Each structure stands twice: as C-alpha cells, then as structure tokens.
N, C-alpha and C positions, 0 to 999 in steps of 0.2 A: 576563963582565960583558956586558950589552947596553944598550944606549940605544936611545931613539925620539925621533924630533923631532916637532913639533908645530908647525903655522902657527898663532901667536896673533895674532888681528886686534884692532886698537884703534879705537874709535869715540866719537863724542860723541851720545850718545843714540840711535843707531841699532842697538845690539848684539843687541837681543832680534829686532828685525824682519829684520836681516840672517841670524842663525843659523836662525830659522823659515824664511825662504827657503832656505837652503843646506839643511835639513833636508825640504824639500820636494823637492829636486833630488836628493838623495844617499839620504836616508833616514836611519837612525840614532835613537840615543836621545840626545835634548837634556836637558842639566841645566842649569838658570839659577837663581842666586841674586843676589837685589837686594841693593842698598846696605841696605835695610830689613830684608831676610831676615836680613842678618849683624849687625846692630845697629851699621852704621857710617855713619849717614846723616849728612852734613858740610852739605848743603843739601837742606832740605825737598822742593825742586822735582824732585830728583835721586833720592828715595827708590826709586822703582822702577825706575831703571835697573840694568844688570848690573854687580855687583862681580867675579863669576867664573862662566863659563860653560863648557862643552863639548857639543860635537856628536861622538857617537863612534859608529860602525858597524861591522858583520861584514864591509862591503866594504872596509874599511882607511879610510874617511873620518875623519880626526880633527882637528878644529879647535877653538880655544880663543878667546873674545873677552871684551871688557870695554868699559864705557862709561868714559871717562876723565874726571874729574870736571870742572867748570869752574874749581875752584881750582888746577888743573895744567896747563901749557902742553900744545896739542895741536896739531900740523900734520900732515895726512894726507899730505901729501908728493905726489911723483909718482915712479912706478914704484921706491917704496922697496921693496916685496915682491910676488913673484908666487906664486901658489899653483899647484904643478903637480899635475895629476891624471893618472897614467900607468896603462894596462890593456892587456890583451892582446886585448881582444874590442871589437871596431869598433863594433858595435850598443850597447854599454854607453856607450862613449865619446861616441857620436854623440848619444845620449839625454841624457847630462848635459849635453853642450853646448847641445843646443834647450832646454832648460830654463834654464840659466844666460844664454842670449840673449835672455831675456825684460829688456826695458828696458836692455840692453847696447849699449856701443860696442865694433864689431867691429874688432880690431886686424889679424888675419889669420884668413881664412875657414878654416875646419875643412877640409882637402884634404889630399891627399898631397905629402910633401916628400923632400927627399932622404934624410933619415935616419930616416922613420918614414911607415908606411901612410897616417896621418892625423894632422895637427897642425893646432892653432888657437890664437888669442891673443884674449882679450876683455876688456874691462873691465866689470863688472857694475854695475848700477845703484847700489851702494852704494860703488863707487869701487875695487873690488879687482880686481886683473888676475889673470885665470887662464890657464894654459896647459894645453891639452888635448892628450895624443898616444896614439897606441897603439905600443906597444913593437914595435920590429923583429924 
C-alpha cells in the first residue's frame, strides 16, 4: 500500500486567487468547485467561494484549498504550515522562487546552505510560507 500527502491550504475568500497564482508559478491542472457548484450554499455572498479545489501537475505539485465559510472559526495562524518544494534542478527551483517572490516577504534568501546547494524561505502574498531547496 502507498499513500501520498497533499498540502491543504485554508483561506477566507482567497482560495481561488491563491490557487490561480500557484498555477501560474508551477503549472498543472486546476480543478475548482464552488459552494454553488456543489449545491451547498449557506450564505449567498459565499456562493462563488471554493468548497473544494486541487492543483496537480506532472512536475509533482499537488495542493488543495478551500474557503472556510464565515459561519466557521478561522485563524490563519503564524507558521502553522510550510509548503516544501524540493527538486534536483537549481534552475527550476530558482524559477519557482522568482515567481513566488512576487508580493512576498523573504524570510531567508535563496542561497547555498550547509545542507543544500540552494535553500530559501518566503511568505507569499497569501500568507503561505514556502521552503524551496535543491536536493544535495
């Protein structure tokens, strides 16, 4: 038996924009189902928000996201989740870094580290912290 893990990101009305941004960075196929699509509208103002979505690509990207309805508690938190992107190709990792850096706060510049030829950390414009590195 095998399992896979998927980073599931939770937002308050930003899931569609966030996954569209990540698709522009990593490519892949985006599937998005709104509360209206699913027939599960609790608040008409949230009908177009995402109840379920996934971004999946041949390069290994696999993210899920949804918009937490206003009737449920939501706290984005701080440092609750990091999304790690690791690869063997420094040019590929650098390209992802440059795209994610648009509107981001850099925590650690993408540079050589003791354990990796390239390592960096940033918090993107949606509040998600990404760790990118090249496998040693």
